[in-house]
C-alpha positions as CSV (number, residue, x, y, z in Angstrom):
1,X,-12.4,14.5,-8.4
2,X,-12.4,11.6,-10.8
3,X,-9.3,9.5,-11.4
4,X,-8.6,7.5,-14.5
5,X,-5.8,5.0,-14.4
6,X,-4.1,3.2,-17.4
7,X,-1.0,1.3,-18.4
8,X,-1.4,-2.1,-16.8
9,X,-0.8,-5.4,-18.7
10,X,1.1,-8.6,-18.8
11,X,4.8,-8.6,-18.5
12,X,7.5,-11.2,-18.0
13,X,9.5,-11.2,-14.8
14,X,12.3,-8.7,-15.0
15,X,10.3,-6.5,-17.3
16,X,8.9,-3.0,-16.9
17,X,5.6,-1.3,-17.0
18,X,4.5,2.3,-16.6
19,X,1.2,3.3,-15.0
20,X,-0.5,6.6,-15.5
21,X,-3.4,8.3,-13.6
22,X,-5.1,11.5,-14.5
23,X,-7.4,13.5,-12.3
24,X,-10.3,15.5,-13.6
25,X,-12.6,17.9,-12.0
26,X,-13.1,21.6,-11.8
27,X,-11.0,24.5,-10.7
28,X,-9.3,24.2,-7.3
29,X,-10.6,20.7,-6.8
30,X,-7.6,19.6,-8.8
31,X,-5.1,21.0,-6.3
32,X,-4.4,17.6,-4.7
33,X,-1.9,17.5,-1.9
34,X,-1.1,13.8,-2.0
35,X,-1.4,11.2,-4.8
36,X,-0.3,7.6,-4.6
37,X,-0.5,4.1,-6.0
38,X,-1.9,1.2,-4.1
39,X,-2.2,-2.4,-5.1
40,X,-4.4,-5.4,-4.1
41,X,-3.5,-9.0,-4.9
42,X,-6.1,-11.7,-4.8
43,X,-7.0,-12.6,-1.2
44,X,-4.9,-9.8,0.1
45,X,-5.6,-6.4,1.6
46,X,-5.0,-3.3,-0.4
47,X,-1.5,-1.9,0.3
48,X,0.4,1.3,-0.4
49,X,3.0,1.1,-3.1
50,X,4.2,4.7,-3.4
51,X,3.0,8.2,-2.7
52,X,4.0,11.7,-3.7
53,X,3.2,15.1,-2.3
54,X,2.3,18.2,-4.2
55,X,5.9,19.4,-4.0
56,X,7.4,16.0,-5.0
57,X,8.3,14.4,-1.7
58,X,8.0,10.6,-2.2
59,X,7.5,7.5,-0.1
60,X,7.8,3.9,-1.0
61,X,6.8,0.5,0.4
62,X,9.9,-1.6,1.1
63,X,8.9,-3.9,-1.8
64,X,9.0,-1.0,-4.2
65,X,12.2,0.7,-3.2
66,X,14.9,0.7,-5.8
67,X,12.5,-0.7,-8.5
68,X,9.6,1.6,-8.7
69,X,9.5,5.4,-9.2
70,X,6.6,7.7,-8.6
71,X,6.3,11.1,-10.3
72,X,3.6,13.6,-10.9
73,X,2.9,16.4,-13.3
74,X,0.8,19.0,-11.5
75,X,0.1,20.9,-14.7
76,X,-1.5,17.8,-16.1
77,X,-3.0,16.7,-12.8
78,X,-1.3,13.3,-13.3
79,X,0.7,10.8,-11.4
80,X,2.8,8.1,-12.8
81,X,4.4,4.9,-11.6
82,X,7.4,3.5,-13.4
83,X,7.9,-0.2,-12.4
84,X,11.1,-1.9,-13.3
85,X,12.5,-5.4,-12.5
86,X,9.0,-6.6,-12.0
87,X,8.5,-9.9,-10.1
88,X,5.6,-12.3,-10.0
89,X,4.6,-11.1,-6.5
90,X,4.0,-7.6,-8.0
91,X,0.9,-9.1,-9.7
92,X,-2.1,-7.2,-8.5
93,X,-4.7,-4.6,-9.4
94,X,-3.1,-1.2,-9.0
95,X,-5.2,1.8,-7.9
96,X,-4.3,5.4,-7.9
97,X,-5.5,7.5,-5.0
98,X,-5.8,11.2,-4.3
99,X,-6.1,12.7,-0.9
100,X,-7.5,16.2,-0.5
101,X,-8.1,17.2,3.1
102,X,-10.4,14.6,4.6
103,X,-11.5,13.4,1.1
104,X,-10.1,10.3,-0.5
105,X,-10.6,9.5,-4.2
106,X,-9.8,6.2,-5.9
107,X,-9.3,5.3,-9.5
108,X,-10.9,2.3,-11.1
109,X,-7.8,0.0,-10.9
110,X,-5.6,-1.5,-13.6
111,X,-4.4,-5.1,-13.7
112,X,-0.7,-5.8,-13.6
113,X,0.3,-9.4,-14.2
114,X,3.9,-10.5,-14.0
115,X,4.3,-14.0,-15.5
116,X,6.4,-16.0,-17.9
């Protein structure tokens, strides 16, 4: 499974960004039970932002609740992260992750910078 993320950029505080991540592979390898978004700020550990199961159950970090929304399109093998009311402390490299059994796959990361 290969993951390709996109959609990062520079945004002012209070603004919005939408991230996308598409999985590619062959056949049943794309039946991915759990997909999620993580982020890593400079000097910090990578942390979970949000996750979503194959059937749409979601989970969010406290910092993301009420501001971010994770969705997925199983037909397109894609996961999305809509980020609203962004704050400077949301600045980080955002990574999508796919978990399939004991296998974990990471996308290449996309930079999100929130600054005026």
